[in-house]
N, C-alpha and C positions, 0 to 999 in steps of 0.2 A: 845446615842452616835451619833455624827455627821456622815453623809454619806461621803464616800470617792469618789473622782472624779479624774481620772487619764487621763492626756493628754500627747501627745508626739509631739516634734518638728520634723523637717524633717531630722535630723542628723542620727538617727538610729531607725526607726520605728519597725524594726524586733525585736530588743531587748525589746522595750516597749511592743510589743504584747506578747512576751514570759513571761515578768514579770507579765502582767495582767492575763495570763493563770494560773500562779502559785498562784496568789492572788484570782482567781475566780471572777474577776470584769471586767467590760467592759473598753476598751480603747476608750475614747471619741474622736470624730474627731476634727481636727483643720484646719481652712481655712487660707491659707497664700496667699495674693494677692500682686502682684508687679505692681505699677503704672508706668505711662509713664516716670516719672522723676526718676525711679529706687528705689523709696521708697517702703518699705514693710508695709502691714497692716495685722494684725493677729486677727482672731476671734476664741474664744473658743466656740465650737458648742454644749455645754451642760450647764445645770444650775450649777453655782458655789456658789450661795448664801448660806452662813453659812455652806459650805461644807469644808472638809479637802482635799485640792487640792494638787496633786503631778504633777509636770511638769518634764518629762524625756527628757533630752537633753545633750548628751556629746558634749563638745566644741572641735570639730574636723574640718578638712578641708572641705569646706572653712570656716576657723575659724571665721572671722569677720561676715560672713553671718549668721552662726548659733548662734553666740553670740547676735547679734541684734534681731534675731528671738526670742531667749529666753527672752531678756529684754522686748520685746513687749508682749510675753505671760504672763510674770509676771505683767506687767501693766494692761493687760486685766483681769487677775484674781482678782487683787486688786479692779479694777473698777467694777467688778461683785460681790463685797461684799463677797469674799471667807473668811471663818473663819480663815484659816491658809494656807499658800502656802509654800510647800517644793520643793526645786529644787533638783532633782535626777540627779547628774552630774557624770556619770561613768568615764569621762575623762575631766580634766581641763587643756587645753593646756597652758594657761598663768601661770600655776604653776611653769614653768621653769624660769620665770622672777621674781625671789624671792629675789634679793639682788642688791645693787648698786656696781658692780664690775668694773666700769669704770666711768670717769667723765661725768656728764650731761646726764645720761640715766634714763629712767623711770623704775619704779618697777611695771610692768604690772600686776603681780599677785595680788598686793594689790589694785590697781586701779579698776580692773575688779570685785574684791570682793565687793568693795564699790558700784560699779554700780549695781550689782545684788541686794544688800540690798536696795539701793535707789529705784530700780524699783519695789520692793515689796516682796522680798524673806524673809520669816520668819525663815527658817531653810534650811540647805544644807546637802544632803547625797552624799558623795564623795567616790571614790575608788582609793586607792594608789596614793596619792598626791606626787609630785616629791620630796618635802622636808617637814620636820615636821613643819617648821615655817609658811608655807602657811596656815595651820589650823588657826593660830592666826590672819591672815589678815581679817577674817570675824568677824563682830560685832554681828552675830547671831549664835545660836548653830550649830555646824558642827558634824555630825556623819561620822567619817573617817574609812571606811572599807578597808580591804586588801584582796587579792586573794591568799594568801599563802596556805590556807587550800585546795582550789580547785587544786592548782598546786601540793601540796604534795600528795593529794589523787591520782592524775594521776601517779606520779613518784613512788609511793609505789608498783605499779604493776610490776616494774622492780627489778632485783637483784641489791641491793644497797651495797653489801658486799665490793666493791672496789671503792666506789663513794666518791667524794669530791664536795661540792658546792663552786663555785667561784664567788665572787663579782667583777665586773669590776673596782671598786674603793673603797676607804675607806669610802666614804660618804654613800654607799649602804651596808656597812658591817653589820649594825644592822639588817635590814630585812633579809640579807643573813644568819646571825647567827640564827635567829628565824626559818627560813626555814630549815636550817641544823638540828636544834634540832627536828623539826617535822619529819624529815626523819631519825634521829639518825645517822648522818654522820658528818665528820669534815668539816671545812670551810676554805677557803683561799680568798685572796683579791689582786687585782692589785693596783699598785702605778701609778695613772693616772694624767696627766697634759693636760688640754685642751687649745689649741691655737686659735681655731675658732669653729664654729658650726659643721663643718665637718672634723676637723683636731685635732687629739688627739695623745698623746704618752703615752704608758704604758711601763715603764722602767724595772719593776720587778714584780714578784708574791710573795706575803708573804704567805707562807704555803706550804705544801707538795702536789705536783700534779704529779710528775713523775710516769709514769706507771699506773695512776689512770683513772677511768671513771669520767669525770667532768660534772657537770650541771652548766652552766653559768646563773646566775640570775640577771636580771636588771628590773627596774620599767617600762621602755618603750624602744622600739627600733624605732628610726625615720630613719635617714639615714644609721644607722648600722656601722658608722665609729668606735665607741668604741668597739663593739663586734668583728669586723674584726681585729682590732689592738690586742685585747686580744687573739683571736684565733692564731695569729702569735706567740705571746709569749708562749702560751700553747703548741703549736707545737714544738717550740724550746726546751721546757722543757720535751718533750717526753710523753705527755698524751696518753692514750690508745684510748679513744673515747670522743666525745663532744656532749652534748645536750644543747640547748639554750632555756631559758624560760624567759618570761616577762609577765607583766599584760597587758600593752597597746601595741599591735602590730600595730604601725602606718605604718611601712615599706614604707617610702617615697623614691621616686627616684630609684626604683628598688632594694631596700635594701634586700627584701625577697629573690629575685633570687640570689643576690651576696652571701648571707649567705648560702642558700641551695646548691649553686654550690661548696662549700667547701667540699672536699671528706670525711673529718673526722667528719663532722657534721651529726649525726645520725638522729636527730629530732629537730624540732623547735616548741615550745609550747607557745601559748598566750591565752588570754581570749577574749571574745566578747564585751569588753567595747567600742571598736571602730569597725566599720564595715570593714571587709577585702574583697576587691573586688574579685569576683569569677575568673576574668581573670588574677589575680595576685597570685593565690594560687600555691602550690607545693605539691607533695605527702609527703614531709617531714614535712608539717605543720599540727599541731593539734590545733584546736580552742576549748577551754573549755568555758562553759557557766557560767556566774556569775549571771544570772537571778534569780535562786533560792535564792542566798544570798541577792540580792537587794530586792526581793519580801518579804523575811522574815524581813529584816530591816524596810521596809515600813510598814509592818503589825504591828511591834512592836512600831514604831513611832505613828501610828494611834491609837493604843490601850493604849499608855502611858506606855509601858513596856521598860525594859532595853535593849538597843542595844548592850552595851558592853558585856552582857551575852553571845552573839553569839560567842565571842572569849574566854571568861573565861573557857568555857567547852572544849576547844580544847587542 
């Protein structure tokens, strides 16, 4: 069997180190140089020839910087005669650009998928893409994982006898329903209309939430405008307590503090698909690790085993 070689970009080296610790392999170094004209040069500092190469890089802020870095890593692996190169992308920022909902706009999710394949990606391992159709943007195999198991394992420690899972919108209702089944609780959903990146309106909640302990589940929290709008509606409907959960805790522009400052929010839970800055944390925040899940998926990809079996057993 071919040897495995794992490299990490600069977006989230802590996650890459944790993944390699679970795999029991070395994380090989990567050199990134910036020239005087602001161009980048990437060198993979370990042998890739005829190896099964994994490049770990979530596409997070600064998004364009980390994307170009990943493209250069892919090109370097292909030029070094890697047998296969798998992009391990815990967060794909351009997944939100998944449709043409206004005249003369680009569909960034599809374009960036094409760029990754053109640069040399043979396979992609992703976590909780923003919408199902993004999977189809890639012309190479995509293993699309989710963090619902990790989130459910955390919340099972609480008394769930009076709990309802709430999705901020109908588009996220299917994952929310799956999550609710894992917990054995009912589900509700908001009726949301988005007017801008940071301006949304939730007019009603479909489902019974009055007097309930609710878990708000979303795929990612960026500016937090959707969550804050939903909290206002839930408050009007007389919920007893609120916990907020997501896979990707981006928390841009002080979103984490704004949510944590809500007195009825008991806890905020996210995973470490993206790094959370230590100076932006709060006692209400719990960060769960998805490194074991990604490591197991990488092991199965390397050994030619089923990745979907990870979820069939849940």
